[in-house]
N, C-alpha and C positions, 0 to 999 in steps of 0.2 A: 642382491637385494640391494635399496638403497639405506643408511642408516637413517636412524627416526631424526626428524628436526626437533633443537627443543630450544627455549630461549631463555636469556638471563638477563635482569632488569641494573645498568647501571647506575652509579651514583644518583646521577643527573637524571634518571627516568627516561632512557631511551633501551629500545628492545634489543639485544642483540641474538643473533641467530646461531645456532651452533649444533653440531652432530658428534659423537663417539664410535668409536669402532674398536674393536679388539678390546683384550684383556693383559694386564702386565704394568708396565712401567710407563705412567703417565705422560704422555707426548705432546706437548701443546707448540700444534703446528700455528704460528702466525700466519693470516693471509700479505700477501703481496699488496702493501695499495696502492691504489685503490680497485685492484681487478680480483673479485671475490664474488662467488656465490656458492653458497652452499649444495644447492640443486642442481643447477644447473651442469656443474664440475662432472657431476657422473653422468653427463651424457657424452662428455670427450672421455675417448676410451681409454687413453696411453694415462691420461689422471687419473682414471675409473683404478688402473692396472698399478699406479704408480702409490695410490690410499690403501688400495688391499695390500699390497705387498710390506709397508709400512707398518701394518695393523698386526703382521704375522707374530711378531714376539712385541709388541705393546700396547697401551689405549691410546689410541690414536684421538687427539681432540683437535677440532679445524673449527672456526669462526667466521663469520661476515664481520668485519668493523660496520660503525656509524655509517649508512650512506651509501651501504654496501649491499650487494645482493638480497638477501631476504631481511637484513636487519632493518630498522625503520630507516626511512629516505628520508622524512621530513624533520631535519634535526638542524636545530640554531649554532652548535658550539661545536667548532672542528680542530679545537686546540691541541695540541702535542699532549698535554695532558687528558685532555676527554680521550684520546683515543687509548692511555694507559689505561683509562675507568674503563673501557672496552675491556679488554686482555684481564684485569681483575675482577669483573664480574663474574666472567666467565668461568676461572678457576673456583670464587667463592661459590657458585651454583653447583657446581660438583664437589664441593669440599675437599679439594684435592691438597695438599697440605707441603708437599717436594715434586717439583717434577722436570723433567726437559721441556726447554724451550727453547723454539727452534727462531727465528728470524729470517721472513724470506724477501730478498730484496729492498725496497724500500720500508718494510716495519723493520728493519735491520736497526736503526738508530732506538725506535721503541722498546725492542727487544733489549739491546745495551743499557735503555734508565730504568727497566723494570728491574735487572737483573742487579742495580747496584743498590738501587731503594727497600729490593725485598729478598736480598742475601742467601737469608735459611732458607726462600723457599725454590729458587732455583739450582738444581741438582747440577746441570751441566748445560752451558748453554752454545748453540749453534747458529753461526750467522750462514746465510745458503748468500752467494753474490751480492755483498751488501751494497748496495747506494742509496744516499742521498741526495736533495737538491744541491746544486752548488752552481758556480757562473762560468763553469767550463763551457766551451763552445756547442758539444752537444747535444748538452742539456738545455743549453738557451732555446737551439734553435729549436728542439719537440715541444718547448715551452710555448713559443709563439706560434709555432702549426695549431697546437689546441686551440688559441684564439680564433683563428681562421677559418678552419677547417675541419671539426670534431669528429665526421669519420673519414676525414684523412689521416687525422694525426692518431685514431684507432688503428689504421694500418699500417703507421709505421712503427707502433707499440707491437703489435702482433708479429712484424719480421724482425724487429729488435730481440723481442722472445725467444722465439722458437728460432731464429738465423735467419737471415739475409737471405737466403738461396729456396726459403720455401713461396712456396705459389696460393694456388689453391688451401691448402692448409691456413695457411696464415691470415688468406680469406675470411676463413669460418674462424676464424681464432678471432680476429675483427668485431666480426659480431658478438662474439660470446662476450667481449670487452665493452662495448656500447651497454648489454643488457645487464653487469654488471652495476654501473652506475652511472649519473649524469654528469656533462660537464663541469655543473657545475660543482656540484658534490668533489669532483677529480682536482679541479682548482683550487678548493677550501682544504682538502688534505694535503695537496702538494705545498702550500702556503704554511701550515702547519708546520710539517715537514724540516719548513725551513727556517722557524722560527728556534728551531734547537742546533746546536752546536754540542755534537756529541764526545767532540775529543777531549774537554776538562775531565769528562768523568772516566777515561778508559782505564785510569788506575786506580780507581775504586770497584771495579768488577774483581771478583772473589770465586766466583764458580769456574770451576774449567771449562773449557773453551775453545774450541772449533772453529775457523773459517774456512769454510771451502768454496774455490773458482772455479772458473774454468776459464781456460788460458786465452781462448780465441772471442770470446765476448767481444764484442766492437762497439757496439752501439751506445754504450757508455764507458767511465773513467774507474770502472771497477776495480781493474787489477791495483792499480796504484793505493785505489781505499783499503782493498783485503790486505797489504802490506802496510797500510800505515794501524790497521787495528790490529796486526799480529806484534808489531814493537811497541803497542801504547798499552797491550791486556797483557797482564802479566801474566807468564808463562802459556801462551795463545798458540794451538798450534794451527798451521796453514796447508790446507793441503789443496793445491792443484791439480784440477783437472784437464783432459782435453774436452773438446767441441764448443759447439757457437752460439748454440741455447743460453737462453738466461733463464730458460723453465726446466726446474732438477727431474720432471720425470719426461723430457725430450733426451733424446740420444742417448748415451751411456747412463743410466738410472743406476744398473747394477754397481756401478763404480760408487757412486752417488752414497748408495746403502750400505756399500760394504764400509766406506769410511766411517761414516756415523756409526754402525757396528762395533769397528774397530774402535774406536771413540770412547763407545760406550762400553766396551766389553766383554759387546757382545760377536763379536769374532769368531768364538769356536764354543763349542756344548762344552757345560760343565762338565768335568771329571767325574767316577764315580762318586767318588769321595764328598764331594765338596753340596753342602746343603745349604738352603735358604733357612733362618732361626724366624721361628712363631714366636709369638709372648709367651712368655711364662717357661720358657728352657733355659738352662745354663747353656751361658755360651760365652766362648772365651775371646774377648777384642784382641786386637794386634793394631795397632800405628806406626806406621811410619813417617821421616821428616828429614829430607835432605838439607845436611848443614849448608847454609851459608848460600841461597839461591840465587837470592837477587843481585849480591857480590858474583855469583860467579855468570850473572846474564850481564851485568858491567865490564866484568874480566874480558868474557868470550864475546861478545854482542849476539844477539837475540838469538841467530839461526844456527851459530855453534851452541850458546847452548839449552838451544832445545835437541839440539842432537843427542846430548849428557840428560837429559833427562829423560827423553825416549830410550836411552837403554837402563836410566832406572825404572821407568814404566815395564821393561819387555824383563829385567830382572825379578821384580815384584810378582809379575803374573806369573811366568814357570815355575816360581816358587810356590807361591798359592795352588798352580793347578796340581803340583805334583804333590802336595801334601791333603790335598781337601779343603783347604777355605777357598772361601765366597768373599769374590771382593764387595764390598758394599758401596765404598765410592773413593776414586780421585781426586785431590785436591791441588792437582798443578806440581808441587814440591813433597807428596806425601800419599799414604794411603791408609783408606780403614778398610778392614776385614774380619772378618769373625769364623770361629769353626767351635763344631761341636765337641772337641777334645782339646785340654790344654797340653795336650803330649804332643798331638801332631801342629797346633801351633807355636809349639815352643821349638820344635824340630823343622819347622819353616823357616821362623826369626833365624835359627842357626845358618841352612841354606841360603836365607838371604846373604847374611853378612861375607858366607867366604865368599860366594856367588860377586859380590861389589869386588873382597878383598882381590880376588884373580883378576876382576875389570880393571885395578887399580895399579896392579904389578902388570900390568900390560897398555895401562895409559897412563903413565906418571903425571904427565901432564896435563889431564882433565878427570883428577878424581871424584870417585862420587862416597862422599861419608855422610852415614845414612842412621839418626837414631832409630831406636825401637823399642815400641814401649805395651807392654802386653797388663792384661785384667780380665776376672772375671764375674761374672754375675747372670742376672735377669734381666735385661735390657728389654726396653718395648718396641715392637716391630710394628711400622707403618711406613707405609706407600714405599716400598723397598726400601728403605733406613732402620737404623738402629738408634734410640733413643735413652735417655735414664741415667744414671747414678755409674753405671757399670761402664757406657760409656763414654762419661767425661772422666773417670777415675783413669781410664785407660791412655786417654787425649792427654793428662796431666804429666802420668808416667811418662807416657813418651817427652814429654817436651823438657823432664828434668832430665834425661837421659844425656849422657855425651857423643859424640860423635863413632860410631864403630861400636858402639856399646849396647846390648840388651838389656832392660831391666824389665822387671816382672813384680809384680804387687805380691803381698802375701798367699792373696788367694791361689794365685796360680803356682806358686810355689809351694802351696800346702797338696794342690792339686795333682803335682808333677814328683811328688815326694817316691821314690823309691823305684824312680823310672831310670836313673842312672845322668841326670841332667847333673854338671857342675856348677852349682850355685856357693854366693857369696854374701853375706849377709850386711844390707849398705846403712842398716838402723831404720826409724824412722824419718821420712821428711815431710815436711809442712808446706804441700801442694797449693798452687793458687787457686783460689777457689773452693776450696776446701775446707769444710772445719776443724776436720780430724785431721794427725796426723798417719800417714800411712808407712807400712815396713816394706820398704825395698828388698830385692835380692839382683845379683847381679848373674846375667849368664854367660858362664865362660863359655865361648862359643869356639876358640882357636883350640882347645883340647879335645 
């Protein structure tokens, strides 16, 4: 059964078609401009299967940009900012506060710009085979072909997307491309993309970022772009996959989905003790923060530093699984997690620090020195995230901690009284952004 098509109105009055499928974490999949048609896509079996697989664990949201598919076709403005308005209209129409944002090929620059302008909204940024208009010869050749023969141009685009060895399948997809938009709208969209240079804003991206690129894609200079993004976006992951198709649902789709699930922390089912906490319940919040992650990157280079941070992520996630913690979000060089028990949260913090110490003994040249901070309270649960004073205090406690130290607020220390933990009173501390000082306790994890 096809999802129900809905509409959102942009700030400049354009009607944008979109649909949602599934339940769970909001996952906004942007169209690969300008080839999108929210209704006809469901008539392509492989594409349909891809959407259904994505929606198994998530609330999948997909839309047609202006001039495309079932969205308004008679549009005057195709500027870069106008395309940002399309995304913003859909997000506001759904009332989504925080979501995973996925850019696909030509929409990647728009996804990056949105993540820099609305960092509080984008929990994770995923970029699939990123590409934008360039003066590289292959791009110029395709652009020149579009001016001469629209049908031949879409045939070339279809072969580039599906892989050059495809035949009749590419011919059918070329016909689909011609249904998605017009030559005029496509050219206006490409001109808009060419106006915006994404490079200067890469350092402003704060969302955890995954860049997915297939090695054998030959039609466009995607690999070079992917490497440039990985080096320009702080702590970005670059996953190189096998295949020549530019479309994620063609070829080894399962490898794509597995990489995304691992990035979002869905690679394994939650352990029996892990709980997703609703508003109104007492929750212990734990934050981690890697000391000197920026300096680490400068010293080791992007690839080696990323390898070190992956070890940090592995150790934290293993400890969370073992002690019933729920990963709320990863932030590149740190994590936020929640527990229904202060005791389990403290045990998890101890397990983390011991695991980091063991790592440092084995790899003294690349130590991972981590701060851990904890607080407890009744946060507000919304869109797979937690908010409120309890969370803010936990984050400030973590920031106040020294590397390799575990600091807990007095609330956590009182909840864990009589449980055998070795605390020492650190006195009251004035934490940034908080009106009143907080009494802190160090948990001595070596004993």
